Biotite code that builds the C-alpha atoms (Angstrom):
import biotite.structure as struc

atoms = struc.array([
    struc.Atom([-14.259, -2.850, 20.348], chain_id="A", res_id=1, res_name="MET", atom_name="CA", element="C"),
    struc.Atom([-16.389, -1.833, 17.819], chain_id="A", res_id=2, res_name="ILE", atom_name="CA", element="C"),
    struc.Atom([-13.897, -1.727, 15.762], chain_id="A", res_id=3, res_name="PHE", atom_name="CA", element="C"),
    struc.Atom([-13.419, -5.721, 15.633], chain_id="A", res_id=4, res_name="PHE", atom_name="CA", element="C"),
    struc.Atom([-16.809, -6.105, 15.280], chain_id="A", res_id=5, res_name="LEU", atom_name="CA", element="C"),
    struc.Atom([-17.027, -3.605, 11.956], chain_id="A", res_id=6, res_name="LEU", atom_name="CA", element="C"),
    struc.Atom([-13.685, -5.246, 10.888], chain_id="A", res_id=7, res_name="ALA", atom_name="CA", element="C"),
    struc.Atom([-15.616, -8.696, 10.887], chain_id="A", res_id=8, res_name="PHE", atom_name="CA", element="C"),
    struc.Atom([-18.603, -7.292, 9.087], chain_id="A", res_id=9, res_name="ALA", atom_name="CA", element="C"),
    struc.Atom([-16.441, -5.149, 6.898], chain_id="A", res_id=10, res_name="PHE", atom_name="CA", element="C"),
    struc.Atom([-15.139, -7.914, 6.179], chain_id="A", res_id=11, res_name="SER", atom_name="CA", element="C"),
    struc.Atom([-18.602, -10.520, 4.948], chain_id="A", res_id=12, res_name="LEU", atom_name="CA", element="C"),
    struc.Atom([-18.644, -9.186, 1.159], chain_id="A", res_id=13, res_name="PRO", atom_name="CA", element="C"),
    struc.Atom([-15.224, -10.313, 0.890], chain_id="A", res_id=14, res_name="PHE", atom_name="CA", element="C"),
    struc.Atom([-15.442, -13.725, 2.003], chain_id="A", res_id=15, res_name="TRP", atom_name="CA", element="C"),
    struc.Atom([-18.504, -13.773, 0.289], chain_id="A", res_id=16, res_name="LEU", atom_name="CA", element="C"),
    struc.Atom([-17.275, -13.099, -2.710], chain_id="A", res_id=17, res_name="LEU", atom_name="CA", element="C"),
    struc.Atom([-14.711, -16.138, -2.529], chain_id="A", res_id=18, res_name="GLY", atom_name="CA", element="C"),
    struc.Atom([-16.228, -18.317, -1.570], chain_id="A", res_id=19, res_name="SER", atom_name="CA", element="C"),
    struc.Atom([-17.142, -21.088, -3.878], chain_id="A", res_id=20, res_name="GLY", atom_name="CA", element="C"),
    struc.Atom([-14.131, -18.942, -6.294], chain_id="A", res_id=21, res_name="ASN", atom_name="CA", element="C"),
    struc.Atom([-11.427, -20.934, -7.341], chain_id="A", res_id=22, res_name="PRO", atom_name="CA", element="C"),
    struc.Atom([-9.789, -17.502, -8.288], chain_id="A", res_id=23, res_name="VAL", atom_name="CA", element="C"),
    struc.Atom([-6.402, -17.249, -6.578], chain_id="A", res_id=24, res_name="GLN", atom_name="CA", element="C"),
    struc.Atom([-4.619, -14.119, -6.112], chain_id="A", res_id=25, res_name="LEU", atom_name="CA", element="C"),
    struc.Atom([-1.187, -16.311, -5.690], chain_id="A", res_id=26, res_name="LEU", atom_name="CA", element="C"),
    struc.Atom([-0.486, -19.908, -4.465], chain_id="A", res_id=27, res_name="PRO", atom_name="CA", element="C"),
    struc.Atom([-2.483, -20.296, -1.601], chain_id="A", res_id=28, res_name="GLY", atom_name="CA", element="C"),
    struc.Atom([-3.910, -16.308, -1.581], chain_id="A", res_id=29, res_name="LEU", atom_name="CA", element="C"),
    struc.Atom([-7.780, -16.759, -2.127], chain_id="A", res_id=30, res_name="PRO", atom_name="CA", element="C"),
    struc.Atom([-9.343, -14.333, -3.666], chain_id="A", res_id=31, res_name="LEU", atom_name="CA", element="C"),
    struc.Atom([-11.204, -13.478, -0.186], chain_id="A", res_id=32, res_name="SER", atom_name="CA", element="C"),
    struc.Atom([-8.185, -11.649, 0.691], chain_id="A", res_id=33, res_name="ALA", atom_name="CA", element="C"),
    struc.Atom([-8.799, -8.952, -0.569], chain_id="A", res_id=34, res_name="LEU", atom_name="CA", element="C"),
    struc.Atom([-10.442, -7.980, 2.730], chain_id="A", res_id=35, res_name="GLY", atom_name="CA", element="C"),
    struc.Atom([-7.491, -6.986, 3.625], chain_id="A", res_id=36, res_name="ALA", atom_name="CA", element="C"),
    struc.Atom([-8.612, -3.902, 2.970], chain_id="A", res_id=37, res_name="PHE", atom_name="CA", element="C"),
    struc.Atom([-11.661, -3.789, 5.400], chain_id="A", res_id=38, res_name="ALA", atom_name="CA", element="C"),
    struc.Atom([-10.122, -2.852, 8.378], chain_id="A", res_id=39, res_name="PRO", atom_name="CA", element="C"),
    struc.Atom([-8.485, 0.537, 6.492], chain_id="A", res_id=40, res_name="ALA", atom_name="CA", element="C"),
    struc.Atom([-11.866, 0.720, 5.832], chain_id="A", res_id=41, res_name="LEU", atom_name="CA", element="C"),
    struc.Atom([-13.823, 0.277, 9.313], chain_id="A", res_id=42, res_name="VAL", atom_name="CA", element="C"),
    struc.Atom([-10.756, 3.502, 10.733], chain_id="A", res_id=43, res_name="ALA", atom_name="CA", element="C"),
    struc.Atom([-11.234, 5.730, 8.108], chain_id="A", res_id=44, res_name="ILE", atom_name="CA", element="C"),
    struc.Atom([-15.615, 4.845, 9.051], chain_id="A", res_id=45, res_name="PHE", atom_name="CA", element="C"),
    struc.Atom([-14.784, 5.222, 12.560], chain_id="A", res_id=46, res_name="LEU", atom_name="CA", element="C"),
    struc.Atom([-12.634, 8.591, 12.387], chain_id="A", res_id=47, res_name="THR", atom_name="CA", element="C"),
    struc.Atom([-15.011, 10.475, 9.580], chain_id="A", res_id=48, res_name="TYR", atom_name="CA", element="C"),
    struc.Atom([-17.983, 9.460, 12.628], chain_id="A", res_id=49, res_name="ARG", atom_name="CA", element="C"),
    struc.Atom([-15.682, 10.890, 14.757], chain_id="A", res_id=50, res_name="SER", atom_name="CA", element="C"),
    struc.Atom([-14.558, 13.960, 13.502], chain_id="A", res_id=51, res_name="ASP", atom_name="CA", element="C"),
    struc.Atom([-15.712, 14.617, 9.460], chain_id="A", res_id=52, res_name="ARG", atom_name="CA", element="C"),
    struc.Atom([-13.169, 14.949, 7.365], chain_id="A", res_id=53, res_name="LEU", atom_name="CA", element="C"),
    struc.Atom([-10.104, 16.929, 9.012], chain_id="A", res_id=54, res_name="PRO", atom_name="CA", element="C"),
    struc.Atom([-9.917, 13.564, 11.222], chain_id="A", res_id=55, res_name="GLY", atom_name="CA", element="C"),
    struc.Atom([-8.987, 11.871, 7.927], chain_id="A", res_id=56, res_name="LEU", atom_name="CA", element="C"),
    struc.Atom([-6.100, 13.118, 6.381], chain_id="A", res_id=57, res_name="TRP", atom_name="CA", element="C"),
    struc.Atom([-3.866, 12.487, 10.362], chain_id="A", res_id=58, res_name="PRO", atom_name="CA", element="C"),
    struc.Atom([-5.163, 8.922, 9.600], chain_id="A", res_id=59, res_name="LEU", atom_name="CA", element="C"),
    struc.Atom([-4.482, 8.215, 5.519], chain_id="A", res_id=60, res_name="LEU", atom_name="CA", element="C"),
    struc.Atom([-0.638, 10.035, 5.876], chain_id="A", res_id=61, res_name="ARG", atom_name="CA", element="C"),
    struc.Atom([0.429, 7.485, 8.644], chain_id="A", res_id=62, res_name="ARG", atom_name="CA", element="C"),
    struc.Atom([0.939, 5.605, 5.566], chain_id="A", res_id=63, res_name="SER", atom_name="CA", element="C"),
    struc.Atom([4.055, 6.760, 5.338], chain_id="A", res_id=64, res_name="PHE", atom_name="CA", element="C"),
    struc.Atom([5.446, 8.544, 8.832], chain_id="A", res_id=65, res_name="ASP", atom_name="CA", element="C"),
    struc.Atom([8.591, 6.814, 8.035], chain_id="A", res_id=66, res_name="TYR", atom_name="CA", element="C"),
    struc.Atom([9.797, 9.738, 10.246], chain_id="A", res_id=67, res_name="LYS", atom_name="CA", element="C"),
    struc.Atom([8.354, 8.547, 13.402], chain_id="A", res_id=68, res_name="CYS", atom_name="CA", element="C"),
    struc.Atom([11.269, 5.786, 13.724], chain_id="A", res_id=69, res_name="LEU", atom_name="CA", element="C"),
    struc.Atom([13.162, 6.775, 16.393], chain_id="A", res_id=70, res_name="LYS", atom_name="CA", element="C"),
    struc.Atom([15.803, 5.421, 14.467], chain_id="A", res_id=71, res_name="SER", atom_name="CA", element="C"),
    struc.Atom([17.727, 3.293, 11.775], chain_id="A", res_id=72, res_name="THR", atom_name="CA", element="C"),
    struc.Atom([18.462, 0.401, 14.850], chain_id="A", res_id=73, res_name="SER", atom_name="CA", element="C"),
    struc.Atom([14.498, 0.111, 14.357], chain_id="A", res_id=74, res_name="TRP", atom_name="CA", element="C"),
    struc.Atom([14.087, -0.026, 10.524], chain_id="A", res_id=75, res_name="LEU", atom_name="CA", element="C"),
    struc.Atom([17.047, -2.439, 10.235], chain_id="A", res_id=76, res_name="ILE", atom_name="CA", element="C"),
    struc.Atom([14.963, -4.876, 12.837], chain_id="A", res_id=77, res_name="ALA", atom_name="CA", element="C"),
    struc.Atom([11.672, -4.348, 11.184], chain_id="A", res_id=78, res_name="ILE", atom_name="CA", element="C"),
    struc.Atom([13.232, -5.641, 8.012], chain_id="A", res_id=79, res_name="LEU", atom_name="CA", element="C"),
    struc.Atom([15.717, -8.322, 9.165], chain_id="A", res_id=80, res_name="LEU", atom_name="CA", element="C"),
    struc.Atom([13.375, -10.337, 12.031], chain_id="A", res_id=81, res_name="ILE", atom_name="CA", element="C"),
    struc.Atom([10.862, -12.587, 9.365], chain_id="A", res_id=82, res_name="ASN", atom_name="CA", element="C"),
    struc.Atom([13.502, -12.938, 6.843], chain_id="A", res_id=83, res_name="PRO", atom_name="CA", element="C"),
    struc.Atom([15.659, -14.043, 9.525], chain_id="A", res_id=84, res_name="GLY", atom_name="CA", element="C"),
    struc.Atom([12.869, -16.033, 11.085], chain_id="A", res_id=85, res_name="LEU", atom_name="CA", element="C"),
    struc.Atom([12.376, -17.391, 7.030], chain_id="A", res_id=86, res_name="ALA", atom_name="CA", element="C"),
    struc.Atom([16.070, -18.400, 7.082], chain_id="A", res_id=87, res_name="VAL", atom_name="CA", element="C"),
    struc.Atom([15.776, -20.443, 10.855], chain_id="A", res_id=88, res_name="LEU", atom_name="CA", element="C"),
    struc.Atom([13.383, -22.024, 10.269], chain_id="A", res_id=89, res_name="ALA", atom_name="CA", element="C"),
    struc.Atom([14.369, -22.925, 6.203], chain_id="A", res_id=90, res_name="TYR", atom_name="CA", element="C"),
    struc.Atom([17.653, -24.644, 8.371], chain_id="A", res_id=91, res_name="ALA", atom_name="CA", element="C"),
    struc.Atom([15.403, -26.504, 10.970], chain_id="A", res_id=92, res_name="VAL", atom_name="CA", element="C"),
    struc.Atom([13.309, -28.215, 8.305], chain_id="A", res_id=93, res_name="ILE", atom_name="CA", element="C"),
    struc.Atom([16.420, -28.769, 6.081], chain_id="A", res_id=94, res_name="GLU", atom_name="CA", element="C"),
    struc.Atom([18.510, -30.394, 9.501], chain_id="A", res_id=95, res_name="ALA", atom_name="CA", element="C"),
    struc.Atom([15.190, -32.237, 10.947], chain_id="A", res_id=96, res_name="MET", atom_name="CA", element="C"),
    struc.Atom([15.682, -34.222, 7.158], chain_id="A", res_id=97, res_name="GLY", atom_name="CA", element="C"),
    struc.Atom([12.455, -33.298, 5.854], chain_id="A", res_id=98, res_name="GLN", atom_name="CA", element="C"),
    struc.Atom([12.976, -32.700, 1.669], chain_id="A", res_id=99, res_name="PRO", atom_name="CA", element="C"),
    struc.Atom([13.808, -29.056, 1.159], chain_id="A", res_id=100, res_name="LEU", atom_name="CA", element="C"),
    struc.Atom([14.054, -27.638, -2.614], chain_id="A", res_id=101, res_name="PRO", atom_name="CA", element="C"),
    struc.Atom([16.736, -25.267, -3.062], chain_id="A", res_id=102, res_name="ALA", atom_name="CA", element="C"),
    struc.Atom([16.242, -20.692, -2.159], chain_id="A", res_id=103, res_name="PRO", atom_name="CA", element="C"),
    struc.Atom([15.018, -19.353, -6.348], chain_id="A", res_id=104, res_name="GLY", atom_name="CA", element="C"),
    struc.Atom([16.999, -17.048, -7.024], chain_id="A", res_id=105, res_name="PRO", atom_name="CA", element="C"),
    struc.Atom([15.687, -13.342, -6.326], chain_id="A", res_id=106, res_name="PHE", atom_name="CA", element="C"),
    struc.Atom([14.996, -11.160, -9.526], chain_id="A", res_id=107, res_name="THR", atom_name="CA", element="C"),
    struc.Atom([13.049, -8.191, -9.932], chain_id="A", res_id=108, res_name="PHE", atom_name="CA", element="C"),
    struc.Atom([9.791, -10.496, -10.115], chain_id="A", res_id=109, res_name="SER", atom_name="CA", element="C"),
    struc.Atom([10.160, -9.833, -6.261], chain_id="A", res_id=110, res_name="VAL", atom_name="CA", element="C"),
    struc.Atom([9.871, -5.806, -6.552], chain_id="A", res_id=111, res_name="LEU", atom_name="CA", element="C"),
    struc.Atom([5.970, -6.375, -7.536], chain_id="A", res_id=112, res_name="PRO", atom_name="CA", element="C"),
    struc.Atom([5.142, -8.920, -5.649], chain_id="A", res_id=113, res_name="LEU", atom_name="CA", element="C"),
    struc.Atom([6.641, -6.625, -2.417], chain_id="A", res_id=114, res_name="ALA", atom_name="CA", element="C"),
    struc.Atom([4.320, -3.409, -3.623], chain_id="A", res_id=115, res_name="VAL", atom_name="CA", element="C"),
    struc.Atom([0.667, -5.929, -3.962], chain_id="A", res_id=116, res_name="PHE", atom_name="CA", element="C"),
    struc.Atom([1.870, -7.277, -0.469], chain_id="A", res_id=117, res_name="PHE", atom_name="CA", element="C"),
    struc.Atom([2.409, -3.308, 0.848], chain_id="A", res_id=118, res_name="PHE", atom_name="CA", element="C"),
    struc.Atom([-0.655, -2.216, -0.367], chain_id="A", res_id=119, res_name="ILE", atom_name="CA", element="C"),
    struc.Atom([-2.690, -5.280, 1.238], chain_id="A", res_id=120, res_name="GLY", atom_name="CA", element="C"),
    struc.Atom([-0.331, -4.220, 4.359], chain_id="A", res_id=121, res_name="ALA", atom_name="CA", element="C"),
    struc.Atom([-1.378, -0.642, 4.504], chain_id="A", res_id=122, res_name="LEU", atom_name="CA", element="C"),
    struc.Atom([-4.935, -2.391, 3.728], chain_id="A", res_id=123, res_name="GLY", atom_name="CA", element="C"),
    struc.Atom([-4.925, -3.361, 7.248], chain_id="A", res_id=124, res_name="GLU", atom_name="CA", element="C"),
    struc.Atom([-2.131, -1.165, 9.277], chain_id="A", res_id=125, res_name="GLU", atom_name="CA", element="C"),
    struc.Atom([-4.318, 1.722, 9.393], chain_id="A", res_id=126, res_name="ILE", atom_name="CA", element="C"),
    struc.Atom([-7.221, -0.172, 10.478], chain_id="A", res_id=127, res_name="GLY", atom_name="CA", element="C"),
    struc.Atom([-4.829, -3.275, 13.258], chain_id="A", res_id=128, res_name="TRP", atom_name="CA", element="C"),
    struc.Atom([-2.107, -0.621, 14.224], chain_id="A", res_id=129, res_name="SER", atom_name="CA", element="C"),
    struc.Atom([-3.083, 2.875, 13.508], chain_id="A", res_id=130, res_name="GLY", atom_name="CA", element="C"),
    struc.Atom([-6.627, 2.799, 14.933], chain_id="A", res_id=131, res_name="TYR", atom_name="CA", element="C"),
    struc.Atom([-6.726, 0.225, 17.104], chain_id="A", res_id=132, res_name="ALA", atom_name="CA", element="C"),
    struc.Atom([-3.537, -0.673, 18.750], chain_id="A", res_id=133, res_name="THR", atom_name="CA", element="C"),
    struc.Atom([-3.183, 2.405, 21.082], chain_id="A", res_id=134, res_name="GLU", atom_name="CA", element="C"),
    struc.Atom([-6.509, 2.643, 22.869], chain_id="A", res_id=135, res_name="PRO", atom_name="CA", element="C"),
    struc.Atom([-5.378, -1.401, 23.740], chain_id="A", res_id=136, res_name="LEU", atom_name="CA", element="C"),
    struc.Atom([-1.984, -0.146, 24.539], chain_id="A", res_id=137, res_name="GLN", atom_name="CA", element="C"),
    struc.Atom([-2.580, 2.303, 27.056], chain_id="A", res_id=138, res_name="LYS", atom_name="CA", element="C"),
    struc.Atom([-5.210, 0.813, 29.026], chain_id="A", res_id=139, res_name="ARG", atom_name="CA", element="C"),
    struc.Atom([-3.531, -3.045, 29.106], chain_id="A", res_id=140, res_name="TRP", atom_name="CA", element="C"),
    struc.Atom([0.223, -2.469, 27.784], chain_id="A", res_id=141, res_name="GLY", atom_name="CA", element="C"),
    struc.Atom([1.740, -3.320, 25.420], chain_id="A", res_id=142, res_name="THR", atom_name="CA", element="C"),
    struc.Atom([2.056, -7.161, 25.939], chain_id="A", res_id=143, res_name="LEU", atom_name="CA", element="C"),
    struc.Atom([-1.847, -7.515, 26.174], chain_id="A", res_id=144, res_name="THR", atom_name="CA", element="C"),
    struc.Atom([-2.319, -4.967, 23.209], chain_id="A", res_id=145, res_name="ALA", atom_name="CA", element="C"),
    struc.Atom([-0.491, -7.378, 21.223], chain_id="A", res_id=146, res_name="GLY", atom_name="CA", element="C"),
    struc.Atom([-1.735, -11.061, 22.644], chain_id="A", res_id=147, res_name="ALA", atom_name="CA", element="C"),
    struc.Atom([-5.032, -9.616, 21.815], chain_id="A", res_id=148, res_name="ILE", atom_name="CA", element="C"),
    struc.Atom([-4.684, -7.800, 18.719], chain_id="A", res_id=149, res_name="LEU", atom_name="CA", element="C"),
    struc.Atom([-3.095, -11.265, 17.419], chain_id="A", res_id=150, res_name="GLY", atom_name="CA", element="C"),
    struc.Atom([-5.958, -13.247, 18.706], chain_id="A", res_id=151, res_name="ILE", atom_name="CA", element="C"),
    struc.Atom([-8.558, -10.859, 16.664], chain_id="A", res_id=152, res_name="VAL", atom_name="CA", element="C"),
    struc.Atom([-6.194, -11.431, 13.785], chain_id="A", res_id=153, res_name="TRP", atom_name="CA", element="C"),
    struc.Atom([-5.637, -14.953, 13.475], chain_id="A", res_id=154, res_name="ALA", atom_name="CA", element="C"),
    struc.Atom([-9.673, -15.501, 13.880], chain_id="A", res_id=155, res_name="ILE", atom_name="CA", element="C"),
    struc.Atom([-10.410, -12.783, 11.524], chain_id="A", res_id=156, res_name="TRP", atom_name="CA", element="C"),
    struc.Atom([-8.810, -15.595, 8.867], chain_id="A", res_id=157, res_name="HIS", atom_name="CA", element="C"),
    struc.Atom([-9.865, -18.326, 9.549], chain_id="A", res_id=158, res_name="PHE", atom_name="CA", element="C"),
    struc.Atom([-12.180, -17.549, 6.420], chain_id="A", res_id=159, res_name="VAL", atom_name="CA", element="C"),
    struc.Atom([-9.781, -17.031, 3.938], chain_id="A", res_id=160, res_name="PRO", atom_name="CA", element="C"),
    struc.Atom([-7.828, -19.777, 5.362], chain_id="A", res_id=161, res_name="LEU", atom_name="CA", element="C"),
    struc.Atom([-10.325, -22.712, 5.205], chain_id="A", res_id=162, res_name="ALA", atom_name="CA", element="C"),
    struc.Atom([-11.035, -21.388, 1.416], chain_id="A", res_id=163, res_name="GLN", atom_name="CA", element="C"),
    struc.Atom([-7.407, -21.804, 0.453], chain_id="A", res_id=164, res_name="ALA", atom_name="CA", element="C"),
    struc.Atom([-8.496, -25.573, 1.926], chain_id="A", res_id=165, res_name="GLN", atom_name="CA", element="C"),
    struc.Atom([-5.989, -25.337, 5.000], chain_id="A", res_id=166, res_name="ARG", atom_name="CA", element="C"),
    struc.Atom([-6.075, -27.926, 7.239], chain_id="A", res_id=167, res_name="PRO", atom_name="CA", element="C"),
    struc.Atom([-7.307, -27.858, 10.680], chain_id="A", res_id=168, res_name="VAL", atom_name="CA", element="C"),
    struc.Atom([-3.987, -28.648, 12.322], chain_id="A", res_id=169, res_name="GLU", atom_name="CA", element="C"),
    struc.Atom([-2.297, -26.202, 9.998], chain_id="A", res_id=170, res_name="TRP", atom_name="CA", element="C"),
    struc.Atom([-3.928, -23.537, 11.204], chain_id="A", res_id=171, res_name="ILE", atom_name="CA", element="C"),
    struc.Atom([-4.111, -23.883, 14.804], chain_id="A", res_id=172, res_name="ALA", atom_name="CA", element="C"),
    struc.Atom([0.211, -23.725, 13.860], chain_id="A", res_id=173, res_name="TRP", atom_name="CA", element="C"),
    struc.Atom([-0.118, -20.622, 11.840], chain_id="A", res_id=174, res_name="TRP", atom_name="CA", element="C"),
    struc.Atom([-2.633, -19.130, 14.635], chain_id="A", res_id=175, res_name="SER", atom_name="CA", element="C"),
    struc.Atom([0.328, -19.055, 17.226], chain_id="A", res_id=176, res_name="LEU", atom_name="CA", element="C"),
    struc.Atom([2.704, -17.886, 14.809], chain_id="A", res_id=177, res_name="ASN", atom_name="CA", element="C"),
    struc.Atom([0.742, -15.256, 13.102], chain_id="A", res_id=178, res_name="THR", atom_name="CA", element="C"),
    struc.Atom([-0.534, -14.128, 17.265], chain_id="A", res_id=179, res_name="VAL", atom_name="CA", element="C"),
    struc.Atom([3.566, -13.945, 17.828], chain_id="A", res_id=180, res_name="ALA", atom_name="CA", element="C"),
    struc.Atom([3.587, -12.016, 14.743], chain_id="A", res_id=181, res_name="LEU", atom_name="CA", element="C"),
    struc.Atom([1.745, -9.612, 15.784], chain_id="A", res_id=182, res_name="ARG", atom_name="CA", element="C"),
    struc.Atom([3.003, -9.308, 19.362], chain_id="A", res_id=183, res_name="MET", atom_name="CA", element="C"),
    struc.Atom([6.514, -8.541, 17.976], chain_id="A", res_id=184, res_name="ILE", atom_name="CA", element="C"),
    struc.Atom([5.327, -5.997, 15.521], chain_id="A", res_id=185, res_name="MET", atom_name="CA", element="C"),
    struc.Atom([3.354, -4.534, 18.624], chain_id="A", res_id=186, res_name="THR", atom_name="CA", element="C"),
    struc.Atom([6.340, -4.232, 20.016], chain_id="A", res_id=187, res_name="TRP", atom_name="CA", element="C"),
    struc.Atom([7.678, -2.594, 17.036], chain_id="A", res_id=188, res_name="LEU", atom_name="CA", element="C"),
    struc.Atom([5.405, -0.086, 16.602], chain_id="A", res_id=189, res_name="TYR", atom_name="CA", element="C"),
    struc.Atom([5.163, 0.936, 20.073], chain_id="A", res_id=190, res_name="VAL", atom_name="CA", element="C"),
    struc.Atom([8.895, 1.251, 21.149], chain_id="A", res_id=191, res_name="ARG", atom_name="CA", element="C"),
    struc.Atom([9.568, 1.867, 18.084], chain_id="A", res_id=192, res_name="GLY", atom_name="CA", element="C"),
    struc.Atom([8.078, 5.915, 17.010], chain_id="A", res_id=193, res_name="GLY", atom_name="CA", element="C"),
    struc.Atom([4.148, 4.390, 16.642], chain_id="A", res_id=194, res_name="ARG", atom_name="CA", element="C"),
    struc.Atom([4.924, 4.461, 12.917], chain_id="A", res_id=195, res_name="SER", atom_name="CA", element="C"),
    struc.Atom([2.356, 2.622, 11.222], chain_id="A", res_id=196, res_name="VAL", atom_name="CA", element="C"),
    struc.Atom([4.386, 2.686, 7.590], chain_id="A", res_id=197, res_name="PHE", atom_name="CA", element="C"),
    struc.Atom([6.829, 0.482, 9.456], chain_id="A", res_id=198, res_name="GLY", atom_name="CA", element="C"),
    struc.Atom([4.278, -1.295, 10.427], chain_id="A", res_id=199, res_name="ALA", atom_name="CA", element="C"),
    struc.Atom([3.554, -2.168, 7.314], chain_id="A", res_id=200, res_name="ALA", atom_name="CA", element="C"),
    struc.Atom([6.753, -2.700, 6.515], chain_id="A", res_id=201, res_name="VAL", atom_name="CA", element="C"),
    struc.Atom([6.872, -5.773, 8.869], chain_id="A", res_id=202, res_name="PHE", atom_name="CA", element="C"),
    struc.Atom([4.002, -7.104, 7.830], chain_id="A", res_id=203, res_name="HIS", atom_name="CA", element="C"),
    struc.Atom([4.694, -6.661, 3.777], chain_id="A", res_id=204, res_name="THR", atom_name="CA", element="C"),
    struc.Atom([7.644, -9.273, 4.909], chain_id="A", res_id=205, res_name="LEU", atom_name="CA", element="C"),
    struc.Atom([5.998, -11.108, 7.192], chain_id="A", res_id=206, res_name="ILE", atom_name="CA", element="C"),
    struc.Atom([3.445, -12.433, 3.791], chain_id="A", res_id=207, res_name="ASN", atom_name="CA", element="C"),
    struc.Atom([6.649, -12.071, 1.333], chain_id="A", res_id=208, res_name="LEU", atom_name="CA", element="C"),
    struc.Atom([8.549, -14.185, 3.613], chain_id="A", res_id=209, res_name="SER", atom_name="CA", element="C"),
    struc.Atom([5.981, -16.560, 3.389], chain_id="A", res_id=210, res_name="TRP", atom_name="CA", element="C"),
    struc.Atom([5.475, -16.545, -0.903], chain_id="A", res_id=211, res_name="GLN", atom_name="CA", element="C"),
    struc.Atom([8.858, -16.418, -1.437], chain_id="A", res_id=212, res_name="LEU", atom_name="CA", element="C"),
    struc.Atom([9.977, -19.958, 1.079], chain_id="A", res_id=213, res_name="PHE", atom_name="CA", element="C"),
    struc.Atom([9.988, -22.768, -1.397], chain_id="A", res_id=214, res_name="PRO", atom_name="CA", element="C"),
    struc.Atom([7.613, -23.610, -3.924], chain_id="A", res_id=215, res_name="ILE", atom_name="CA", element="C"),
    struc.Atom([5.761, -19.918, -3.445], chain_id="A", res_id=216, res_name="ASN", atom_name="CA", element="C"),
    struc.Atom([5.015, -20.805, 0.311], chain_id="A", res_id=217, res_name="GLY", atom_name="CA", element="C"),
    struc.Atom([4.447, -24.801, -0.494], chain_id="A", res_id=218, res_name="SER", atom_name="CA", element="C"),
    struc.Atom([6.937, -26.059, 1.766], chain_id="A", res_id=219, res_name="PHE", atom_name="CA", element="C"),
    struc.Atom([5.699, -23.350, 5.118], chain_id="A", res_id=220, res_name="TYR", atom_name="CA", element="C"),
    struc.Atom([5.819, -26.135, 8.063], chain_id="A", res_id=221, res_name="ASP", atom_name="CA", element="C"),
    struc.Atom([3.394, -23.646, 10.474], chain_id="A", res_id=222, res_name="PRO", atom_name="CA", element="C"),
    struc.Atom([4.547, -25.504, 13.150], chain_id="A", res_id=223, res_name="ARG", atom_name="CA", element="C"),
    struc.Atom([8.641, -24.874, 12.664], chain_id="A", res_id=224, res_name="ILE", atom_name="CA", element="C"),
    struc.Atom([7.605, -21.484, 12.079], chain_id="A", res_id=225, res_name="PHE", atom_name="CA", element="C"),
    struc.Atom([5.302, -20.452, 15.014], chain_id="A", res_id=226, res_name="GLY", atom_name="CA", element="C"),
    struc.Atom([7.824, -21.534, 17.135], chain_id="A", res_id=227, res_name="LEU", atom_name="CA", element="C"),
    struc.Atom([10.251, -20.115, 16.539], chain_id="A", res_id=228, res_name="LEU", atom_name="CA", element="C"),
    struc.Atom([8.097, -16.946, 16.401], chain_id="A", res_id=229, res_name="THR", atom_name="CA", element="C"),
    struc.Atom([6.464, -17.589, 19.695], chain_id="A", res_id=230, res_name="THR", atom_name="CA", element="C"),
    struc.Atom([10.679, -18.099, 21.527], chain_id="A", res_id=231, res_name="GLY", atom_name="CA", element="C"),
    struc.Atom([11.660, -14.701, 19.862], chain_id="A", res_id=232, res_name="LEU", atom_name="CA", element="C"),
    struc.Atom([8.472, -13.076, 21.327], chain_id="A", res_id=233, res_name="ALA", atom_name="CA", element="C"),
    struc.Atom([8.651, -14.578, 24.506], chain_id="A", res_id=234, res_name="SER", atom_name="CA", element="C"),
    struc.Atom([12.066, -13.341, 24.789], chain_id="A", res_id=235, res_name="LEU", atom_name="CA", element="C"),
    struc.Atom([11.823, -9.573, 23.504], chain_id="A", res_id=236, res_name="ILE", atom_name="CA", element="C"),
    struc.Atom([8.796, -9.558, 26.161], chain_id="A", res_id=237, res_name="PHE", atom_name="CA", element="C"),
    struc.Atom([10.947, -11.467, 29.028], chain_id="A", res_id=238, res_name="ALA", atom_name="CA", element="C"),
    struc.Atom([14.146, -8.654, 28.208], chain_id="A", res_id=239, res_name="THR", atom_name="CA", element="C"),
    struc.Atom([11.778, -5.657, 27.946], chain_id="A", res_id=240, res_name="ASP", atom_name="CA", element="C"),
    struc.Atom([10.507, -6.275, 31.332], chain_id="A", res_id=241, res_name="HIS", atom_name="CA", element="C"),
    struc.Atom([13.449, -6.851, 33.170], chain_id="A", res_id=242, res_name="LEU", atom_name="CA", element="C"),
    struc.Atom([15.186, -4.294, 31.110], chain_id="A", res_id=243, res_name="ARG", atom_name="CA", element="C"),
    struc.Atom([11.848, -1.773, 32.822], chain_id="A", res_id=244, res_name="ALA", atom_name="CA", element="C"),
    struc.Atom([12.568, -4.090, 35.725], chain_id="A", res_id=245, res_name="THR", atom_name="CA", element="C"),
    struc.Atom([15.986, -2.436, 36.463], chain_id="A", res_id=246, res_name="ASN", atom_name="CA", element="C"),
    struc.Atom([15.071, 0.771, 34.952], chain_id="A", res_id=247, res_name="LEU", atom_name="CA", element="C"),
    struc.Atom([12.693, 1.635, 38.500], chain_id="A", res_id=248, res_name="SER", atom_name="CA", element="C"),
    struc.Atom([15.693, -0.019, 40.766], chain_id="A", res_id=249, res_name="GLU", atom_name="CA", element="C"),
    struc.Atom([17.975, 2.591, 39.334], chain_id="A", res_id=250, res_name="ASP", atom_name="CA", element="C"),
    struc.Atom([15.588, 5.529, 39.265], chain_id="A", res_id=251, res_name="GLY", atom_name="CA", element="C"),
    struc.Atom([15.097, 4.806, 43.537], chain_id="A", res_id=252, res_name="ARG", atom_name="CA", element="C"),
])
């Protein structure tokens, strides 16, 4: 898919910017993370190429299409899944006997951090969710579309992760977590009303949960997160399949 190829091509200048540059936007977040805006830029470029200016506004206004969410229940799921996984991961790590600092108190400093992550999330989700998800979902279904997007999404992060000096094992477990998260996000997007705003909020909470994990994410264990998130994704899709099967049988 040309979108994926261009997402990597448009990210290249940001990756070069972060190469050998010790500046970090946040602890563990190299300068090349500014490439978060590449998927939106690709979506804008491709939309303009096919639909010219009249096509851009419908794409961009999806950034705040919260009215597309089917119900409050979907918003609650979007808001609680990632914090819930973080709390559960903290409990598991502590139960394994690994020393963990107590979580810091929530202060107003969380708000600018959330805004920072939300802006970056929109830079990605205008592309991943708003442009790329629906063609994949229509062709392959929600499960396969989420897996394809998740694999590409994980690979797309490899350069910034390497620049953040993450070891190979850390990246492997992180990739498992990332693919599972994208599958959950795709399911929420498709079932919950196809809201790019909802996807961006979910994405924001992925990053916020990581950065707020003690201390600035330094105790974040991608192995624990990866296993927990994969378990949740498996449960969601198994339940969804069972529900669809039951509905099909009831309709006979």
